[in-house]
N, C-alpha and C positions, 0 to 999 in steps of 0.2 A: 367600507374600502377593499375588503376581501371579493364582494361580488364584482366590484368594478375591475378589480385586477383579473379575475378569473374572465369576465367578458372581453377584456383586452387581448388575453392569451388564446382563448380557445372558446368562441361565441356560441358554437353549435352545443357544447356539452352542457350548458345550463339547462337547455329544455330536455335533456335525457334522464333516465331514472338512475339512481344509483345501483351499482351492480352488487350482486348477492353478497360479496366479501365485505363491501362498504357498509352496506346495510346490518350487516351483522356486528360490525364494529361500533356503529351507532347504537344498535340495540343494547350493547354492553354497557353503556352509558359512561363512557371512560372520564375520569376527573382529570386525566393530562394524556396527550397523545404524543408518542415518540415515535418519529418517523426516521428508520434507518436508511440511507439512501448511498448508494454507490460512489455518486459524484454529486458537486454542488448543482449542476444543470440539469440533471436527468428529471426531476420533480417537475419543472416548467413545462414539460412537454407530455408529462401523464395526466391526461384528463381526467380519468377514473380517481386518482388520487386528489387531483386538485379539488374535484367535486365534493369528495369526502371531507377534505379539511375545511372547505367553505361552508359545509353542513354542520360541522363539529361546534359545538358549544362549550369549549374547554381550552385552556392554554395547550400549544402546541410547541415542540422541541424537536429540532432536527439533529441527527448523528451523520456528518457527511465524512465517508471514507476517503474521498479524493476530489481535489480540484485540478482542473488540466487546462492547457491552452489550446487544445484541438476542435473545441465546440465553437461554430460560427455563430457571432452574437451581434444583435441588432440594436438599436438604441431603445425600443420598445421592450425587448426581453431583458435588458439590463436594468431598465426601470422597474419591471414587473418583479425581477429578482430583489431588487433592494426594497420594495415595499414588503414583498411576502416575508422575506427573512427578518427585515427590521421588527415587523409585526410579531415575531415568534417569541415565545418565553427564552428559548436557548438556541442557539446555533453552535454546535459542538464539533469541532475538528479533531483529527486525530494526529495533526502536525501544524505547528506555527506557521510554516511556510506555506500550508494550504489556506490558513485564514488570511496572510497577507495577500496571496495571490487572488483569492475570492473579493478582496476590498479593493484590490486594484482593478479587477475586471468590471465591477460594477461600479468603480470610482467613487465609493463612499465607506464610510466607516460602519462597522456592525458591533455596536457597545455591548450587544446580548451574547457575542460569541467568545469561545474559550476552548482550551486544547484539554482533551481526554485521552485516556489511554485504553486499548483494547486489552482483553483478557488474553494471555497466551496459552498455547496448546501444550502445555508441560505440567504433569503432576509432580515430578520431582525437577527441583531447582538447582540440583549439584552439577557440577561440571562433567563433562565426559572426558574420559582421559585421552592424552595425547596418543597418536599413532607413531609407530616406529618411524624414525628418520630415515630408515633405510627403505621405507615402502615408497613405491611411485606416488609422487604427490596427486590427491585426487580433489578437483574442483566440482562444485556442487552448484547449480542454480535450482532454486527451490521456488516454483512459481506455476501458475497455471499456463498452459501452451498457447498464450497470447502474444505473438511477437509484436505487434503494434503497441502493446502496453508495456510488455515487459522486456522487450529488446533481445531475445534470443537471437535474432538474426544479426544484430551487431557484434555480439560475443563470437558467434561461429566465424563472422569474418575475421575478427581479430585473432582467433586461435589459428587460423589458417595461413597466418604470417609465416614466412620462410624461417625465422629463428625459432617459433614455437614447433615447427615440423621437427627440428633437430634436437628437440628436448624429450624427456620422459614424463608423460603426464597422462591424466585421464580426467574427463569432465562428465558429469552425469546430470541429466534434466530429471528432477522429480516433479510430477505434475501430470495433469491431463489438460486436452483442451482441444479447440478446433484445427489448431495449427501442426498436430501431430505430423500428419502426412507432408505439409510443406517443410517443417523443419528435419524430417528425414531426407525429403530430396535435396535440402539444402547442404545437409552433411555430406551427402554423397556428392554435390556439385563442387565441395570445396576440398574433396578428397580426404576427409578425416573420420571416414567411418570406423576406423581402428581405435579411435580416441575418444569418441562422444557417444554415449549411450542415453536411450530414453528408458527411464525407470518406471515411469507410470506413476500413481499417487501412491504415497505412502503416509500412513497416520502415526508412525513411528518416528517422532522427530528425533528422539536420542539414538535411535538406530541408525538414521541417517549419518549424525556426525560422528557415530562410532567408526564409521567407514569413509568419512571424507574429512577434508583438511581445510578447504577454504571455501567460504560463500562468496558467490559472484553474482550480483544483481545490477544488470546492464539496462535497467528501466527506462522507458522514455517518459514515463509520469508515475507517481507513487503518492499515497498519503504518508503512512508508517508501516512499511509491509511487517506481518508478523514473522515472515521468515527470518527477516534480519534481526529482531528481537530475541527470537528463540535461538537462532545460531549463535549469538553473542553470548546468551546465558549458558548455552553448552560449552562455551569457551573458544569459540572459534572465530577467527577475524574475518573481514569481509572486504571485496571491492565492490564499491557501490557507484552510482551515478550521481551527481549532484541535483537532486529532483526531490520534491517532497520534504518529507522529515527526515531523509537519509543522514544530512549532516547535523542533524541534532542529535544524533547517536553516535555517529562516526566522525572522529577526527583524524586525519592524516598526520603522522604516522602511527598515532597513538592507539587508536582503536581497529585500524583497517587502512584502507587505501579508497581515494575520491577521484574519480572522473570528473572532470569539469563540466562535461556535457555529454549527453546520450549519442556519442558519435564513435564510429570505430577506431578513428585515431585516438580520441580521448581514452576510450576503453582500454585500446591496446597499450597506451602509455602507462595506465593505472596498474594494467596486469604486469607490464615489465618492472615497475617499482615493487610490486609485491613478490614477483619471483626472485629478485635480486635480495630480498630480504627473507626468503622462505625458511631460513635456519631460525629466525626469530618470530615463525607464526605461533609456536606456543606461547611464548610470552605476551606477545600483541594479544591472543585470544584471552589470555589471563585478566589482562587490563580492561579488555571489552567486556568481560563478563562482569566485572566490579561496576563498570558504567550502565550497563543494561539493569542491574539490580538496583542502582540507584534512582534510575529514570522511571522503571517500571511502577505500576500501581499494583500493590499486593492485593486489592479487593475492589477491580473496578466497577463491579456491579453495585457495591454500596455507595460508590462515588457518584455513579449514575442517578441512583435513585435518590441520593442527598440533592443532588443538583435539581432534579425534577420536582422535588417537594420542598424545594427553595431552602434548604438548609445546607450550608457550606460544610464540606467535609476537607480536611488537609490530606495530600496524598503524599 
């Protein structure tokens, strides 16, 4: 079945030799292969990876970080995905909504699918103290600078509205990426250079939330972003779009604020609701923190190893 599937997707790669990295994997003689994928569909166009998996003689599990609607799909690739993923030992998603989307896209169930949690980038799980209520509110978008994915452009347009020009606030973008120049141009285009700053990458998650009050994630697509989980653990509320696993963590108005869709209007409306309740941000952040601590896996590595070795572990 695997060879038939490979021929359907990429008939030429079967006659090619394995790349050196793939040969090293097979020489290791793994008892189980775990493939970490940025998205559900990217594997299906990676010939070298497909060749490796078709040559492997062990169970294969997939960890899928994202499902999205932007990939053009044909009947052949849908059927190929259905066969390959159903033949895997496990298909592990980081959000229930991603699993549902994948099953809708292939028009079939994945009985071997389940949701797992990613590890958080925090050594200390205590809350970060609230900032002074007299300080200018600081919004933070913590994500790589990829507007098509993370929606920075939608947020900037929402913040350029007349009402926001009349308020005191600051917005900081933490992250690096190919769209940094575009975002600087867009900030200038909207005339908000005095309000929005590109801060670059920071490994100090707690340091970010010592200086910022509200996470804003205007994403067009997501799995479950670690930036959201980490902000909640630090005790900060969030404005998010209803994509991926966002609303599995955030219920409005209990833990934050939800834009119905990744559009300027919807994000602007959610920001307005958040601004109207800015005096309650600390309390909302405390509830959000409790929610995140309930949902997070304290030892995701052990959970993954238990799944791969076919030993169930409760989280």
